[in-house]
N, C-alpha and C positions, 0 to 999 in steps of 0.2 A: 157333756157340755164344756168341760175344761179343754178338750181338743179343739172345739170351735173357737175359743178365745186364743189358743196358741196359734191356730191358723191365721186369725186376724192380726195377732201380734207380729207374726212373721211377715205378712203382707205390708203392714204398716212400717216395719223395720226396713223392708226392701224399698218402699217408696221414700222413706226418710233418707236412706243412703243415696238413692238416685238424685233426690232433690238437693242434697248437700253437694254432690259431685257437679251437677249442672250449675248450681249457684256459683261454685268456684271457677268453673270454666268461663263464666260471664263476668268475673271480677274486673278485668281490665277495660270493659266497655262501660263508658259513662254517659249518662243522660243529663243534660243541663236543664234543671228545673227552675232556672231564674232565681227568684227570691227564696225558693225552698231548698236551694243548694244543689250539689252534684250528687246524682244517684248512680251507684254501680248497678248495672243490669242484673247482677247476681242477687241483689236485694229482693228483686221481684219474685224470685223463686225461693230465696232463703226464708222469707216470712212464713212460707208454708211449713218449713221444718219445725218451727216452734210448736205449732199446733199438732203436727204429726207426732212429735215427741210426747205431747200431752195426751194424745189418743193412745199412744203406746203405754203410757203410765196407767191410764184407766183400764186398758185391756189386760195388762200384766196383773194389776190388782184384782180384777175379776177372776183371773185364772189362779189367783192365790200364789203368784210367783214373786211378788215384791219388786224391789229395785234392780236386782241383779240383771235381768234381761235388758233393762234400760241402759245400764252402764255398758253392757256388752254391745248393744246397738250403737251407742255413741262411739265406742272404741272402733268397731268395725267400719262405721261411716268415716271416721277420721282417717283410718289406714287406707281404705279404698280411695278416699279423696286424694290422699298424698300419692298413691300409686298412679291413679289416672292423671293427675296433674303433672307428675314427673314424666310420664310417658309422652305427653304432648308438649313438654318443654315450658311449663308454667314457671315463671321466675321463683327462685327459692324463697324470696321474701314473702310471697303469697302463700307458699306451702307452710312455712313456719307460722305465719300469722293465722292462717286458717286452722291448722292443727291445734295450735295453742288456744285460740279463741273458742273453738268447739269444745275441747276438753274442759276448759275453765268454765265457760258460761253454761254449758249443758250439765256439767256436774253440779254446779251451784243450783241450777234450776231443778234438777232431780231432787236434791235435798229439800229445797223449799216446798216443792209440790208434795212430797211425801210427809212433810211435817204438817201439812194442811189437809190431811186425808179426811178429817171430819167435816170439812167445809164443802160447799157445792162445787161441782166440776168447774163452772165458770169462775168462781172465786179462786180456786187453785190455779187455774190457767192464767188469769189476769195478775194474780199476786206473784207467781213464779216468773212470769214474763216481765213484770215491772223491774225485776232485778237482772234477769239473764239477758234481755234484749240490749239494754245499755252496756252491760259488761261485755257482751259479744262485739257490739259496734265499736266501742272505744278501744278495746284490746286489738281487734283486727286492724282498724285504721291506723293506730299508732305504730304497731309492729310492721305493717305492710308499707307505710308511706313515710314515716319519720326519717328525715335525712335524705330522702329521694329528691333529685332536682325537680323543681316545679311544684312540689307539695309542701307549701308553708303551713303554718298553724291555722291561718284563716281558711285555706282550702280544705284542710283535714276537718276543721269544724263544720264546714258546709257538707262534707261527705257524711260525717256522723249525724248531723241534723236530718238530712234526707233519709239516711239509713233508718233512724229511729222512727220517723214519721211513717215510712212505708212498712217496716217490719211490724210495728204496733198495729197499723191499719189493716194490713193483710191478715195478720194473726187474729185480730179481733173479728174481722168479717168471717173468717173460717170458723172460729170458735163459736160465734153467735149462730152461724148457719148450722153447725153440728148440733148445738143445743136445741135449736128449733126442730131439726130433723128428729132428734131423740124424743122430744116432747110429742111430736106428731105421731111417731111410731107407737109410743106408749098410749096415747089417746085412742089410736085406731085399734090397738090390741084390747082395750077395755070396752069398746063399742060392740 
């Protein structure tokens, strides 16, 4: 049974790493959402990474492995992200912002998630994301855009606002979908 969890942890880690890399490739593409702000296209896929990380937490715990695989997954994703971005010529400010924001926000999220192990999965997900999502959005936006021509405080605030809205929304939809799926499978197993 432990091998089953390790397999799914590996698959989740691979999907997480790909989602982080794709998100960062899409950073410089913005969608104007009018009153909702400016949305980096990378946010559309980055919202997925928060829930993938939470699924990895759950799978690692079920395998009895604790947080170590999660920190390893975060580190690998950060390094792969920097390598891919450097290979295609992504501006260094995005590399630094992304690497720093991932390590900071994902590390904080992991600690919060593990401190809430006795709570329901959805409570752990929503509680850890309540801290890590804003931390990620603010850190990335300030490091990537502060001092850049055309990116004043008002525009950065619009980027953060749209970022938060979509990361929370996408993460919540995926988490609720996973929770529904888990309940459905459990119900079918008892019938």
